[in-house]
C-alpha angles and dihedrals in degrees: 000000000000090000091051091053090051089053095047098043097068091045091052091049094049090046090053094049092049092048091049090048092051093047091050091046094051099038117052093186090058089064096041106120093201143297122316122244119265091261090060104029093104090063103098100172116078090200089062085080106009128066108208113262091001135084127259113272134209089248091061090053091048090054085080104015120061126184107160095116103067096183089065094054126091109256093246093063103034089113085076089077086086085074093203140099093038092155094050090071106021125066129179141197094056098120136275097289097039120125105235099190129084117168121228106195093189090074095059126108109266089229094062112108116228091223090062085075107014130064110249103237091187092058094228097308092121100038125236102296095098092163092069086077106013129064121226094233096040128037094200119093113236117230095002111164122187114235114259122271093259090065107104099183094097094140091066088076106013131061121206117242119257093258091066090062092054107105096216094047092048094047088057091054093047092047093050101041111019102049090127088063095044110136093034124103118290116287108251115243088222091068094092093158093070091073107013133063125215105237095057121021095202092053107091131191090234114091098216144027123261090246092061 
């Protein structure tokens, strides 16, 4: 009896696989992994993207999407001129409202500057080599420690807001808080430490607002 089961079991498995294959081959809906996104919902033919029994290729994507002329692309997507790895970042069949893009920065050309796509929060103070401090897969800087409160070279990393460069606004600050230094040369805007403390930028040494 046991030997008979051993002989029948493989036959049953093979028959099930064959039946499933025939079902998938004859009924396209049976193999449909889910609805397309709104950007692709008008594509009615599966073979417009899929080659039967094979995966989607970059060439299939480029049949509709073309990126060879980098000058015509918006700066934030100019890395597409590589025209490869489409399926590393884009995924389909997740529903009409699904987001089908997930950027993999490790695929980018090493010569691509981060500021071509990302806003430079440092406003040029640290140059363009963002990767000297930031990792590609994580924006946070591991192990960063703010300089101690006694460090007065704040402007090396921080840039004063536009209001601080307004002569009238700055004269109000000097008048209200630097009376003891009146008659001396103008207080430099870069001397942030005179008003701000290091552990919380919004917490100022002064005890009131100028409007009080």
